[in-house]
N, C-alpha and C positions, 0 to 999 in steps of 0.2 A: 674872504675866508679860505684858507688853503686846506684842502682835503687830500690826504694820501691813503690810497687803498692799495694793499699788497695781498696777494694770495698765493698759495702753493698747495700741491697735492702732498699729504703726509704719508699716506698708505694706499696701496692699491691691491685688489684681488685678495682682501682679508675676509675672514669671518667674524662677525660681532654679534652680540645678543643684547637685545633691548626688550623690556617687558617679557622676559622668558621666551623670546622668539629669536632664533639664530637666522642670520642673514648671511648668505655668501656673496662673493664677487662685490665686496663693498669698496667704496673709494672714501677716504677720509681727507676733507679739504679744511684749510685754515685761511681765514680772511681777517686781516687786521686793518682797521679803519683809524686813522689819526687826524683829529680835527682840533686845531689850536691847542695841542698838548694833551687833548683828551683821547685816550686809546680804548677802543673796544675791540676785543678779540672774539672772533666766531669760529666754531668748529661745525662742520657739516658732514654727515654721513649719507652717501647715496648708495643704494643697492640696485644692482642691474635688473632691469625690467619692472622695478617697483617706483624708484625715485627717492625723494628724500625721506630717510627713516628717523633721523634724529638731528637736533641742533642744540648747541650750547653756546651761550654768549655771556661774556662778563666784561665789566668795566671796573678795574680794581680801584681807581681813584674815586668812583662814585658808590664804591661797596655795592655793585649791582651784579645780579646773575640771573640768567633766565634759562630754562631747559624745555626742550620739547622732545617726545618720543611718539613715534607712529603707534596707534593703538590697534587699528585694523586696516586692511586694504582688499581690494578686489580687483583682479587682473582680468580684463576681458579680452 
């Protein structure tokens, strides 16, 4: 089974808002996984000094979508 994974940075140093919280210095990345003609597209948002703040994945052929957004965090 051949798997092809490609990724790229779509945006850098942007400000985004999730769950009414604004995050600065955010990087948005896209990762596309293709396995035997089935494609899953993932988007990830990473905030500086916090980490992953949101993820959105979808597979159009399977009519599947999943979303995640950070609810809270604590920086030590």
